[in-house]
VMD Tcl script that builds the backbone (N, CA, C; Angstrom):
set m [mol new atoms 525]
animate dup $m
set s [atomselect $m all]
$s set {name element resname resid chain x y z} {
  {N N MET 1 A 115.290 102.449 146.920}
  {CA C MET 1 A 115.672 103.131 145.608}
  {C C MET 1 A 114.414 103.104 144.721}
  {N N LYS 2 A 114.065 104.286 144.209}
  {CA C LYS 2 A 112.947 104.449 143.279}
  {C C LYS 2 A 113.212 103.883 141.911}
  {N N SER 3 A 112.352 103.051 141.410}
  {CA C SER 3 A 112.588 102.463 140.073}
  {C C SER 3 A 112.171 103.418 138.965}
  {N N ALA 4 A 112.865 103.246 137.842}
  {CA C ALA 4 A 112.613 104.060 136.683}
  {C C ALA 4 A 111.348 103.531 135.985}
  {N N LYS 5 A 110.850 104.393 135.128}
  {CA C LYS 5 A 109.748 103.860 134.250}
  {C C LYS 5 A 110.128 102.643 133.442}
  {N N PRO 6 A 109.204 101.693 133.234}
  {CA C PRO 6 A 109.616 100.546 132.433}
  {C C PRO 6 A 109.940 100.909 131.009}
  {N N GLY 7 A 111.030 100.346 130.483}
  {CA C GLY 7 A 111.376 100.592 129.231}
  {C C GLY 7 A 112.410 101.709 129.016}
  {N N VAL 8 A 112.725 102.384 130.119}
  {CA C VAL 8 A 113.744 103.573 129.976}
  {C C VAL 8 A 114.657 103.512 131.272}
  {N N ARG 9 A 115.974 103.528 131.030}
  {CA C ARG 9 A 116.883 103.722 132.108}
  {C C ARG 9 A 117.078 105.120 132.289}
  {N N PRO 10 A 117.160 105.616 133.512}
  {CA C PRO 10 A 117.344 107.085 133.800}
  {C C PRO 10 A 118.646 107.553 133.140}
  {N N ASP 11 A 119.722 106.656 133.050}
  {CA C ASP 11 A 120.953 107.218 132.458}
  {C C ASP 11 A 121.103 106.814 130.986}
  {N N ALA 12 A 119.977 106.397 130.390}
  {CA C ALA 12 A 120.077 106.022 128.916}
  {C C ALA 12 A 120.447 107.228 128.038}
  {N N GLY 13 A 121.646 107.088 127.425}
  {CA C GLY 13 A 122.097 108.113 126.535}
  {C C GLY 13 A 121.625 108.012 125.161}
  {N N LYS 14 A 121.723 109.122 124.492}
  {CA C LYS 14 A 121.388 109.033 123.073}
  {C C LYS 14 A 122.255 108.203 122.197}
  {N N SER 15 A 123.434 107.863 122.674}
  {CA C SER 15 A 124.278 107.044 121.871}
  {C C SER 15 A 123.959 105.504 121.911}
  {N N GLU 16 A 123.130 105.203 122.868}
  {CA C GLU 16 A 122.674 103.885 122.946}
  {C C GLU 16 A 121.519 103.569 122.020}
  {N N THR 17 A 121.457 102.476 121.408}
  {CA C THR 17 A 120.336 102.079 120.482}
  {C C THR 17 A 119.220 101.636 121.298}
  {N N LEU 18 A 118.064 101.639 120.682}
  {CA C LEU 18 A 116.823 101.092 121.366}
  {C C LEU 18 A 117.033 99.635 121.814}
  {N N LEU 19 A 117.691 98.901 120.960}
  {CA C LEU 19 A 117.880 97.502 121.270}
  {C C LEU 19 A 118.810 97.345 122.577}
  {N N GLN 20 A 119.795 98.226 122.618}
  {CA C GLN 20 A 120.728 98.173 123.844}
  {C C GLN 20 A 119.897 98.596 125.082}
  {N N GLN 21 A 119.014 99.532 124.983}
  {CA C GLN 21 A 118.196 99.902 126.149}
  {C C GLN 21 A 117.276 98.830 126.600}
  {N N LEU 22 A 116.672 98.178 125.539}
  {CA C LEU 22 A 115.731 97.067 125.882}
  {C C LEU 22 A 116.413 95.910 126.366}
  {N N ALA 23 A 117.614 95.576 125.995}
  {CA C ALA 23 A 118.330 94.472 126.461}
  {C C ALA 23 A 118.589 94.509 127.984}
  {N N GLN 24 A 118.590 95.739 128.441}
  {CA C GLN 24 A 118.727 96.017 129.900}
  {C C GLN 24 A 117.510 95.960 130.620}
  {N N THR 25 A 116.367 96.083 129.975}
  {CA C THR 25 A 115.060 96.072 130.619}
  {C C THR 25 A 114.118 95.264 129.830}
  {N N PRO 26 A 114.394 93.966 129.769}
  {CA C PRO 26 A 113.533 92.944 128.892}
  {C C PRO 26 A 112.048 92.974 129.178}
  {N N ASP 27 A 111.641 93.366 130.495}
  {CA C ASP 27 A 110.208 93.434 130.728}
  {C C ASP 27 A 109.479 94.439 129.856}
  {N N ALA 28 A 110.278 95.453 129.456}
  {CA C ALA 28 A 109.612 96.481 128.601}
  {C C ALA 28 A 109.319 95.942 127.183}
  {N N LEU 29 A 110.102 94.917 126.817}
  {CA C LEU 29 A 109.892 94.283 125.497}
  {C C LEU 29 A 108.846 93.146 125.534}
  {N N PHE 30 A 108.928 92.383 126.646}
  {CA C PHE 30 A 108.013 91.158 126.625}
  {C C PHE 30 A 106.862 91.276 127.659}
  {N N GLY 31 A 106.994 92.251 128.500}
  {CA C GLY 31 A 105.957 92.231 129.659}
  {C C GLY 31 A 104.609 92.613 129.282}
  {N N LYS 32 A 104.400 93.387 128.244}
  {CA C LYS 32 A 103.017 93.831 127.894}
  {C C LYS 32 A 102.550 93.329 126.514}
  {N N GLY 33 A 103.346 92.510 125.871}
  {CA C GLY 33 A 102.949 92.019 124.509}
  {C C GLY 33 A 103.240 93.110 123.467}
  {N N PHE 34 A 102.674 92.760 122.237}
  {CA C PHE 34 A 102.893 93.637 121.149}
  {C C PHE 34 A 101.738 94.559 120.913}
  {N N GLY 35 A 101.985 95.763 120.433}
  {CA C GLY 35 A 100.965 96.676 119.964}
  {C C GLY 35 A 100.605 96.281 118.574}
  {N N GLN 36 A 99.383 96.647 118.147}
  {CA C GLN 36 A 98.955 96.269 116.818}
  {C C GLN 36 A 98.701 97.574 116.086}
  {N N GLN 37 A 99.396 97.615 114.887}
  {CA C GLN 37 A 99.280 98.894 113.978}
  {C C GLN 37 A 98.807 98.267 112.555}
  {N N TYR 38 A 98.411 99.187 111.746}
  {CA C TYR 38 A 97.959 98.937 110.376}
  {C C TYR 38 A 98.710 99.874 109.463}
  {N N GLY 39 A 99.288 99.290 108.456}
  {CA C GLY 39 A 100.161 100.128 107.538}
  {C C GLY 39 A 99.642 99.951 106.147}
  {N N ALA 40 A 99.955 100.917 105.290}
  {CA C ALA 40 A 99.579 101.096 103.880}
  {C C ALA 40 A 100.850 100.884 103.086}
  {N N LEU 41 A 100.864 99.801 102.251}
  {CA C LEU 41 A 101.920 99.623 101.250}
  {C C LEU 41 A 101.329 100.236 99.959}
  {N N CYS 42 A 101.604 101.471 99.681}
  {CA C CYS 42 A 101.123 102.273 98.593}
  {C C CYS 42 A 102.024 102.058 97.483}
  {N N PHE 43 A 101.447 101.836 96.248}
  {CA C PHE 43 A 102.306 101.661 95.045}
  {C C PHE 43 A 101.488 102.256 93.926}
  {N N ARG 44 A 102.342 102.537 92.920}
  {CA C ARG 44 A 101.676 102.997 91.561}
  {C C ARG 44 A 102.526 102.404 90.443}
  {N N TYR 45 A 101.955 102.288 89.299}
  {CA C TYR 45 A 102.649 101.885 88.106}
  {C C TYR 45 A 103.362 103.089 87.428}
  {N N LYS 46 A 104.631 102.662 86.938}
  {CA C LYS 46 A 105.236 103.780 86.085}
  {C C LYS 46 A 104.458 103.892 84.848}
  {N N GLU 47 A 104.810 104.896 84.078}
  {CA C GLU 47 A 103.883 105.278 82.850}
  {C C GLU 47 A 103.818 104.142 81.878}
  {N N ASP 48 A 104.804 103.349 81.666}
  {CA C ASP 48 A 104.600 102.158 80.668}
  {C C ASP 48 A 103.993 100.937 81.346}
  {N N ARG 49 A 103.621 101.142 82.607}
  {CA C ARG 49 A 103.038 100.081 83.527}
  {C C ARG 49 A 103.875 98.751 83.570}
  {N N SER 50 A 105.201 98.809 83.265}
  {CA C SER 50 A 106.014 97.624 83.327}
  {C C SER 50 A 106.633 97.457 84.736}
  {N N GLU 51 A 106.654 98.545 85.504}
  {CA C GLU 51 A 107.268 98.432 86.840}
  {C C GLU 51 A 106.406 99.294 87.722}
  {N N ILE 52 A 106.661 98.959 89.016}
  {CA C ILE 52 A 105.993 99.769 90.124}
  {C C ILE 52 A 106.946 100.705 90.899}
  {N N GLU 53 A 106.410 101.605 91.563}
  {CA C GLU 53 A 107.065 102.520 92.526}
  {C C GLU 53 A 106.317 102.349 93.827}
  {N N ILE 54 A 107.030 102.426 94.966}
  {CA C ILE 54 A 106.412 102.326 96.338}
  {C C ILE 54 A 106.612 103.612 96.950}
  {N N LEU 55 A 105.554 104.036 97.685}
  {CA C LEU 55 A 105.543 105.330 98.384}
  {C C LEU 55 A 106.227 105.038 99.813}
  {N N VAL 56 A 107.222 105.908 100.170}
  {CA C VAL 56 A 107.672 105.933 101.549}
  {C C VAL 56 A 107.584 107.355 102.023}
  {N N VAL 57 A 107.474 107.534 103.369}
  {CA C VAL 57 A 107.326 108.858 103.960}
  {C C VAL 57 A 108.330 108.957 105.069}
  {N N THR 58 A 108.634 110.135 105.466}
  {CA C THR 58 A 109.557 110.253 106.672}
  {C C THR 58 A 108.706 110.325 107.945}
  {N N SER 59 A 109.098 109.806 108.967}
  {CA C SER 59 A 108.399 109.892 110.333}
  {C C SER 59 A 108.471 111.356 110.701}
  {N N ARG 60 A 107.567 111.688 111.589}
  {CA C ARG 60 A 107.593 113.127 112.102}
  {C C ARG 60 A 108.708 113.455 113.127}
  {N N GLY 61 A 109.051 112.377 113.864}
  {CA C GLY 61 A 110.056 112.594 114.904}
  {C C GLY 61 A 111.452 112.375 114.446}
  {N N SER 62 A 111.823 111.157 114.024}
  {CA C SER 62 A 113.265 110.916 113.712}
  {C C SER 62 A 113.598 111.142 112.257}
  {N N ARG 63 A 112.601 111.428 111.398}
  {CA C ARG 63 A 112.680 111.696 110.019}
  {C C ARG 63 A 113.284 110.522 109.243}
  {N N ARG 64 A 113.153 109.368 109.784}
  {CA C ARG 64 A 113.603 108.200 109.129}
  {C C ARG 64 A 112.495 107.798 108.119}
  {N N TRP 65 A 112.888 106.990 107.028}
  {CA C TRP 65 A 111.877 106.571 106.019}
  {C C TRP 65 A 111.053 105.433 106.574}
  {N N VAL 66 A 109.715 105.508 106.425}
  {CA C VAL 66 A 108.778 104.583 106.835}
  {C C VAL 66 A 107.712 104.525 105.851}
  {N N ILE 67 A 106.695 103.611 106.173}
  {CA C ILE 67 A 105.452 103.541 105.303}
  {C C ILE 67 A 104.311 104.167 106.169}
  {N N PRO 68 A 103.280 104.692 105.654}
  {CA C PRO 68 A 102.185 105.196 106.428}
  {C C PRO 68 A 101.552 104.075 107.267}
  {N N LYS 69 A 101.432 104.410 108.541}
  {CA C LYS 69 A 100.862 103.344 109.457}
  {C C LYS 69 A 100.438 104.032 110.646}
  {N N GLY 70 A 99.554 103.415 111.486}
  {CA C GLY 70 A 99.001 103.866 112.735}
  {C C GLY 70 A 98.266 102.883 113.506}
  {N N TRP 71 A 97.665 103.283 114.665}
  {CA C TRP 71 A 96.954 102.465 115.502}
  {C C TRP 71 A 95.562 102.184 114.980}
  {N N PRO 72 A 94.919 101.088 115.549}
  {CA C PRO 72 A 93.536 100.770 115.164}
  {C C PRO 72 A 92.658 101.975 115.356}
  {N N MET 73 A 91.510 102.043 114.626}
  {CA C MET 73 A 90.703 103.198 114.668}
  {C C MET 73 A 89.258 102.611 114.944}
  {N N LYS 74 A 88.608 103.152 116.058}
  {CA C LYS 74 A 87.279 102.766 116.386}
  {C C LYS 74 A 86.344 102.829 115.192}
  {N N GLY 75 A 85.502 101.749 115.030}
  {CA C GLY 75 A 84.650 101.729 113.898}
  {C C GLY 75 A 85.203 101.499 112.539}
  {N N LYS 76 A 86.556 101.236 112.405}
  {CA C LYS 76 A 87.205 101.082 111.109}
  {C C LYS 76 A 87.770 99.721 111.031}
  {N N LYS 77 A 87.599 99.053 109.955}
  {CA C LYS 77 A 88.254 97.703 109.734}
  {C C LYS 77 A 89.777 97.979 109.529}
  {N N PRO 78 A 90.626 96.999 109.699}
  {CA C PRO 78 A 92.020 97.266 109.491}
  {C C PRO 78 A 92.475 97.865 108.214}
  {N N TYR 79 A 91.918 97.367 107.093}
  {CA C TYR 79 A 92.246 97.920 105.847}
  {C C TYR 79 A 91.773 99.377 105.673}
  {N N GLU 80 A 90.676 99.666 106.287}
  {CA C GLU 80 A 90.211 101.055 106.252}
  {C C GLU 80 A 91.030 101.897 107.068}
  {N N ALA 81 A 91.602 101.488 108.157}
  {CA C ALA 81 A 92.478 102.318 109.011}
  {C C ALA 81 A 93.763 102.544 108.215}
  {N N ALA 82 A 94.257 101.531 107.532}
  {CA C ALA 82 A 95.501 101.670 106.715}
  {C C ALA 82 A 95.272 102.799 105.662}
  {N N ALA 83 A 94.032 102.801 105.032}
  {CA C ALA 83 A 93.777 103.795 104.035}
  {C C ALA 83 A 93.726 105.143 104.556}
  {N N VAL 84 A 93.045 105.299 105.801}
  {CA C VAL 84 A 93.001 106.561 106.425}
  {C C VAL 84 A 94.459 107.117 106.752}
  {N N GLU 85 A 95.356 106.234 107.197}
  {CA C GLU 85 A 96.686 106.647 107.452}
  {C C GLU 85 A 97.363 107.103 106.205}
  {N N ALA 86 A 97.206 106.365 105.098}
  {CA C ALA 86 A 97.811 106.777 103.775}
  {C C ALA 86 A 97.349 108.231 103.414}
  {N N TRP 87 A 96.013 108.435 103.592}
  {CA C TRP 87 A 95.529 109.796 103.253}
  {C C TRP 87 A 95.993 110.855 104.158}
  {N N GLU 88 A 96.056 110.633 105.489}
  {CA C GLU 88 A 96.475 111.680 106.400}
  {C C GLU 88 A 97.995 111.927 106.428}
  {N N GLU 89 A 98.704 110.859 106.093}
  {CA C GLU 89 A 100.264 111.022 106.209}
  {C C GLU 89 A 100.834 111.349 104.850}
  {N N ALA 90 A 100.152 111.017 103.784}
  {CA C ALA 90 A 100.766 111.314 102.461}
  {C C ALA 90 A 99.879 111.766 101.331}
  {N N GLY 91 A 98.549 111.942 101.675}
  {CA C GLY 91 A 97.633 112.544 100.650}
  {C C GLY 91 A 97.374 111.556 99.527}
  {N N VAL 92 A 97.368 110.313 99.751}
  {CA C VAL 92 A 97.159 109.301 98.628}
  {C C VAL 92 A 95.857 108.456 98.943}
  {N N ARG 93 A 95.097 108.194 97.917}
  {CA C ARG 93 A 93.978 107.221 97.985}
  {C C ARG 93 A 94.002 106.259 96.813}
  {N N GLY 94 A 93.360 105.173 97.011}
  {CA C GLY 94 A 93.371 104.237 95.855}
  {C C GLY 94 A 92.552 102.960 96.190}
  {N N ARG 95 A 92.828 102.005 95.463}
  {CA C ARG 95 A 92.175 100.626 95.580}
  {C C ARG 95 A 92.921 99.930 96.642}
  {N N VAL 96 A 92.163 99.614 97.755}
  {CA C VAL 96 A 92.724 98.923 98.958}
  {C C VAL 96 A 92.364 97.502 98.851}
  {N N LYS 97 A 93.355 96.560 99.131}
  {CA C LYS 97 A 93.094 95.210 99.272}
  {C C LYS 97 A 92.671 94.914 100.628}
  {N N LYS 98 A 91.635 94.255 100.806}
  {CA C LYS 98 A 91.041 94.027 102.182}
  {C C LYS 98 A 91.909 92.952 103.009}
  {N N ASP 99 A 92.624 92.050 102.345}
  {CA C ASP 99 A 93.472 91.102 103.118}
  {C C ASP 99 A 94.933 91.680 103.234}
  {N N PRO 100 A 95.573 91.446 104.298}
  {CA C PRO 100 A 96.898 91.955 104.482}
  {C C PRO 100 A 97.775 91.189 103.546}
  {N N VAL 101 A 98.836 92.008 103.101}
  {CA C VAL 101 A 99.903 91.446 102.133}
  {C C VAL 101 A 101.083 90.947 102.850}
  {N N GLY 102 A 101.102 91.262 104.183}
  {CA C GLY 102 A 102.269 90.890 104.946}
  {C C GLY 102 A 102.207 91.578 106.376}
  {N N ARG 103 A 103.269 91.277 107.071}
  {CA C ARG 103 A 103.300 91.978 108.443}
  {C C ARG 103 A 104.777 92.034 108.839}
  {N N TYR 104 A 105.051 92.953 109.687}
  {CA C TYR 104 A 106.472 93.141 110.171}
  {C C TYR 104 A 106.378 93.710 111.609}
  {N N THR 105 A 107.431 93.509 112.331}
  {CA C THR 105 A 107.560 94.035 113.658}
  {C C THR 105 A 108.628 95.152 113.715}
  {N N TYR 106 A 108.429 96.025 114.702}
  {CA C TYR 106 A 109.421 97.110 114.931}
  {C C TYR 106 A 109.172 97.680 116.313}
  {N N LEU 107 A 110.123 98.401 116.783}
  {CA C LEU 107 A 110.051 99.086 118.130}
  {C C LEU 107 A 109.552 100.522 117.919}
  {N N LYS 108 A 108.380 100.761 118.432}
  {CA C LYS 108 A 107.806 102.102 118.348}
  {C C LYS 108 A 108.291 102.929 119.474}
  {N N GLU 109 A 108.899 104.062 119.159}
  {CA C GLU 109 A 109.314 105.070 120.205}
  {C C GLU 109 A 108.161 105.919 120.676}
  {N N LEU 110 A 107.735 105.904 121.764}
  {CA C LEU 110 A 106.691 106.605 122.538}
  {C C LEU 110 A 107.158 107.783 123.103}
  {N N SER 111 A 106.281 108.539 123.734}
  {CA C SER 111 A 106.695 109.783 124.426}
  {C C SER 111 A 107.593 109.395 125.573}
  {N N GLU 112 A 108.386 110.422 126.091}
  {CA C GLU 112 A 109.158 110.262 127.279}
  {C C GLU 112 A 110.176 109.112 127.154}
  {N N GLY 113 A 110.559 108.757 125.910}
  {CA C GLY 113 A 111.595 107.813 125.721}
  {C C GLY 113 A 111.164 106.346 125.754}
  {N N ASN 114 A 109.938 106.085 126.111}
  {CA C ASN 114 A 109.427 104.699 126.145}
  {C C ASN 114 A 109.355 104.055 124.801}
  {N N VAL 115 A 109.476 102.719 124.761}
  {CA C VAL 115 A 109.318 102.048 123.526}
  {C C VAL 115 A 108.396 100.853 123.743}
  {N N THR 116 A 107.756 100.448 122.628}
  {CA C THR 116 A 106.847 99.235 122.692}
  {C C THR 116 A 107.087 98.478 121.405}
  {N N PRO 117 A 107.127 97.174 121.453}
  {CA C PRO 117 A 107.219 96.384 120.189}
  {C C PRO 117 A 105.784 96.404 119.531}
  {N N CYS 118 A 105.763 96.564 118.278}
  {CA C CYS 118 A 104.507 96.585 117.460}
  {C C CYS 118 A 104.538 95.631 116.326}
  {N N ILE 119 A 103.404 95.124 115.954}
  {CA C ILE 119 A 103.201 94.238 114.796}
  {C C ILE 119 A 102.439 95.098 113.870}
  {N N VAL 120 A 102.909 95.269 112.692}
  {CA C VAL 120 A 102.192 96.077 111.646}
  {C C VAL 120 A 101.682 95.142 110.623}
  {N N GLU 121 A 100.368 95.135 110.357}
  {CA C GLU 121 A 99.704 94.431 109.243}
  {C C GLU 121 A 99.614 95.366 108.084}
  {N N LEU 122 A 100.228 94.914 106.945}
  {CA C LEU 122 A 100.332 95.756 105.741}
  {C C LEU 122 A 99.156 95.485 104.755}
  {N N PHE 123 A 98.493 96.570 104.279}
  {CA C PHE 123 A 97.523 96.477 103.311}
  {C C PHE 123 A 97.927 97.209 102.044}
  {N N GLN 124 A 97.717 96.504 100.957}
  {CA C GLN 124 A 98.195 97.100 99.668}
  {C C GLN 124 A 97.131 98.142 99.137}
  {N N ILE 125 A 97.749 99.254 98.656}
  {CA C ILE 125 A 96.885 100.369 98.126}
  {C C ILE 125 A 97.431 100.648 96.769}
  {N N GLU 126 A 96.632 100.412 95.749}
  {CA C GLU 126 A 97.097 100.979 94.354}
  {C C GLU 126 A 96.637 102.429 94.311}
  {N N VAL 127 A 97.584 103.274 94.327}
  {CA C VAL 127 A 97.316 104.653 94.397}
  {C C VAL 127 A 96.568 105.145 93.094}
  {N N THR 128 A 95.498 105.826 93.163}
  {CA C THR 128 A 94.826 106.384 92.035}
  {C C THR 128 A 94.615 107.915 92.125}
  {N N GLU 129 A 94.895 108.463 93.284}
  {CA C GLU 129 A 94.641 109.890 93.589}
  {C C GLU 129 A 95.810 110.381 94.598}
  {N N ILE 130 A 96.291 111.498 94.141}
  {CA C ILE 130 A 97.430 112.125 94.942}
  {C C ILE 130 A 96.962 113.616 95.216}
  {N N SER 131 A 96.877 113.946 96.375}
  {CA C SER 131 A 96.423 115.371 96.787}
  {C C SER 131 A 97.652 116.109 97.411}
  {N N PRO 132 A 97.798 117.398 96.991}
  {CA C PRO 132 A 98.887 118.147 97.627}
  {C C PRO 132 A 98.425 118.633 98.996}
  {N N ASN 133 A 97.190 118.564 99.389}
  {CA C ASN 133 A 96.711 119.027 100.630}
  {C C ASN 133 A 96.195 117.836 101.443}
  {N N PHE 134 A 96.895 117.576 102.557}
  {CA C PHE 134 A 96.524 116.484 103.411}
  {C C PHE 134 A 96.990 116.807 104.872}
  {N N LYS 135 A 96.477 116.183 105.861}
  {CA C LYS 135 A 96.563 116.484 107.283}
  {C C LYS 135 A 98.002 116.735 107.643}
  {N N GLU 136 A 98.935 115.829 107.349}
  {CA C GLU 136 A 100.339 115.988 107.829}
  {C C GLU 136 A 101.298 116.632 106.819}
  {N N ARG 137 A 100.746 117.382 105.878}
  {CA C ARG 137 A 101.555 118.012 104.854}
  {C C ARG 137 A 102.468 119.046 105.622}
  {N N GLY 138 A 103.656 119.064 105.150}
  {CA C GLY 138 A 104.732 119.905 105.933}
  {C C GLY 138 A 105.470 119.238 107.049}
  {N N GLN 139 A 104.854 118.195 107.580}
  {CA C GLN 139 A 105.415 117.446 108.580}
  {C C GLN 139 A 106.218 116.199 108.184}
  {N N ARG 140 A 106.047 115.903 106.921}
  {CA C ARG 140 A 106.656 114.632 106.341}
  {C C ARG 140 A 107.176 114.922 104.990}
  {N N VAL 141 A 108.237 114.188 104.551}
  {CA C VAL 141 A 108.682 114.212 103.150}
  {C C VAL 141 A 108.189 112.907 102.625}
  {N N LEU 142 A 107.679 112.881 101.472}
  {CA C LEU 142 A 107.353 111.670 100.782}
  {C C LEU 142 A 107.915 111.503 99.422}
  {N N ASP 143 A 108.157 110.322 98.904}
  {CA C ASP 143 A 108.770 110.045 97.692}
  {C C ASP 143 A 108.419 108.675 97.246}
  {N N TRP 144 A 108.596 108.391 95.895}
  {CA C TRP 144 A 108.296 107.177 95.274}
  {C C TRP 144 A 109.604 106.538 94.860}
  {N N PHE 145 A 109.689 105.294 95.132}
  {CA C PHE 145 A 111.041 104.578 94.804}
  {C C PHE 145 A 110.616 103.140 94.179}
  {N N SER 146 A 111.633 102.615 93.452}
  {CA C SER 146 A 111.531 101.195 93.056}
  {C C SER 146 A 111.512 100.409 94.391}
  {N N PRO 147 A 110.948 99.242 94.250}
  {CA C PRO 147 A 110.821 98.431 95.497}
  {C C PRO 147 A 112.225 98.177 96.179}
  {N N SER 148 A 113.242 98.026 95.338}
  {CA C SER 148 A 114.633 97.753 95.968}
  {C C SER 148 A 115.169 99.046 96.620}
  {N N GLU 149 A 114.884 100.211 96.098}
  {CA C GLU 149 A 115.338 101.461 96.667}
  {C C GLU 149 A 114.496 101.736 97.852}
  {N N ALA 150 A 113.210 101.486 97.823}
  {CA C ALA 150 A 112.335 101.775 99.021}
  {C C ALA 150 A 112.807 100.844 100.225}
  {N N ALA 151 A 113.172 99.566 99.826}
  {CA C ALA 151 A 113.661 98.698 100.870}
  {C C ALA 151 A 114.965 99.181 101.424}
  {N N ARG 152 A 115.817 99.755 100.698}
  {CA C ARG 152 A 117.113 100.282 101.115}
  {C C ARG 152 A 116.973 101.412 102.073}
  {N N ARG 153 A 115.943 102.209 101.861}
  {CA C ARG 153 A 115.700 103.377 102.719}
  {C C ARG 153 A 115.062 103.085 104.075}
  {N N VAL 154 A 114.240 102.049 104.207}
  {CA C VAL 154 A 113.644 101.855 105.494}
  {C C VAL 154 A 114.584 101.119 106.415}
  {N N ARG 155 A 114.361 101.080 107.694}
  {CA C ARG 155 A 115.273 100.573 108.683}
  {C C ARG 155 A 114.909 99.085 109.049}
  {N N GLU 156 A 113.527 98.741 109.105}
  {CA C GLU 156 A 113.036 97.457 109.625}
  {C C GLU 156 A 113.425 96.333 108.685}
  {N N ILE 157 A 114.092 95.313 109.063}
  {CA C ILE 157 A 114.584 94.244 108.239}
  {C C ILE 157 A 113.346 93.445 107.617}
  {N N GLU 158 A 112.408 93.214 108.384}
  {CA C GLU 158 A 111.242 92.434 107.806}
  {C C GLU 158 A 110.542 93.314 106.808}
  {N N LEU 159 A 110.384 94.582 106.987}
  {CA C LEU 159 A 109.782 95.516 106.014}
  {C C LEU 159 A 110.597 95.547 104.749}
  {N N LYS 160 A 111.922 95.649 104.914}
  {CA C LYS 160 A 112.815 95.545 103.678}
  {C C LYS 160 A 112.564 94.400 102.847}
  {N N SER 161 A 112.341 93.247 103.438}
  {CA C SER 161 A 112.079 92.010 102.751}
  {C C SER 161 A 110.724 92.046 101.939}
  {N N LEU 162 A 109.772 92.558 102.696}
  {CA C LEU 162 A 108.407 92.668 102.139}
  {C C LEU 162 A 108.387 93.626 100.909}
  {N N LEU 163 A 109.083 94.689 101.000}
  {CA C LEU 163 A 109.210 95.580 99.936}
  {C C LEU 163 A 109.898 95.111 98.698}
  {N N ILE 164 A 111.060 94.436 98.869}
  {CA C ILE 164 A 111.822 93.880 97.808}
  {C C ILE 164 A 110.997 92.821 97.086}
  {N N SER 165 A 110.204 91.980 97.803}
  {CA C SER 165 A 109.443 90.894 97.223}
  {C C SER 165 A 108.053 91.219 96.796}
  {N N PHE 166 A 107.654 92.504 97.050}
  {CA C PHE 166 A 106.209 92.793 96.800}
  {C C PHE 166 A 105.804 92.800 95.269}
  {N N LYS 167 A 104.666 91.922 95.116}
  {CA C LYS 167 A 104.109 91.913 93.742}
  {C C LYS 167 A 102.617 92.223 93.956}
  {N N PRO 168 A 102.123 93.273 93.290}
  {CA C PRO 168 A 100.793 93.624 93.469}
  {C C PRO 168 A 99.780 92.484 93.255}
  {N N ASP 169 A 98.833 92.346 94.138}
  {CA C ASP 169 A 97.699 91.372 93.945}
  {C C ASP 169 A 96.537 92.151 93.551}
  {N N LEU 170 A 96.107 91.968 92.334}
  {CA C LEU 170 A 95.107 92.806 91.750}
  {C C LEU 170 A 93.683 92.197 91.770}
  {N N ARG 171 A 93.553 91.033 92.517}
  {CA C ARG 171 A 92.285 90.482 92.674}
  {C C ARG 171 A 91.488 90.999 93.825}
  {N N LYS 172 A 90.185 91.024 93.820}
  {CA C LYS 172 A 89.366 91.489 94.922}
  {C C LYS 172 A 89.678 92.778 95.446}
  {N N ARG 173 A 89.656 93.767 94.617}
  {CA C ARG 173 A 90.089 95.182 95.028}
  {C C ARG 173 A 88.925 95.847 95.750}
  {N N GLN 174 A 89.247 96.754 96.577}
  {CA C GLN 174 A 88.156 97.543 97.371}
  {C C GLN 174 A 88.501 98.995 96.924}
  {N N GLY 175 A 87.455 99.737 96.421}
  {CA C GLY 175 A 87.712 100.996 95.871}
  {C C GLY 175 A 87.799 102.202 96.628}
}
mol reanalyze $m
mol bondsrecalc $m
mol representation Tube
mol addrep $m
């Protein structure tokens, strides 16, 4: 009998969750380790500067709310890769903190129905520039929310916790 690709059952239906599929093929979850990604926790102050808003964008495929993130980039430090993702996915630039402000895990859906677990290191970006013209314009929806509303909209439990508890660190900013 010919075996299916790791991480996908040939009869896996749309009604099954990713976790249900992975429970039946644990080698897909634990066999290759975790992928590394870098994410941008983009924020801005409201007009009176008493509160912040956090940027969330929709993913291109499932249209669920996420934060800008992506794979490592050759020749770029992790915080630089996060800043590139924020620019390409949402058209925002700003002051980037070089040290991660947190990390979370999630299951990345790849092509052909495969999934891989990923660890996302988050880098804080205080947004100072917003452009209407960016690489993925028209492919994503973006919006600004209070930390609690941003947390309500994303799916990943660890990311929810990071967004709710996020307090900007304004020391050692990178411009």
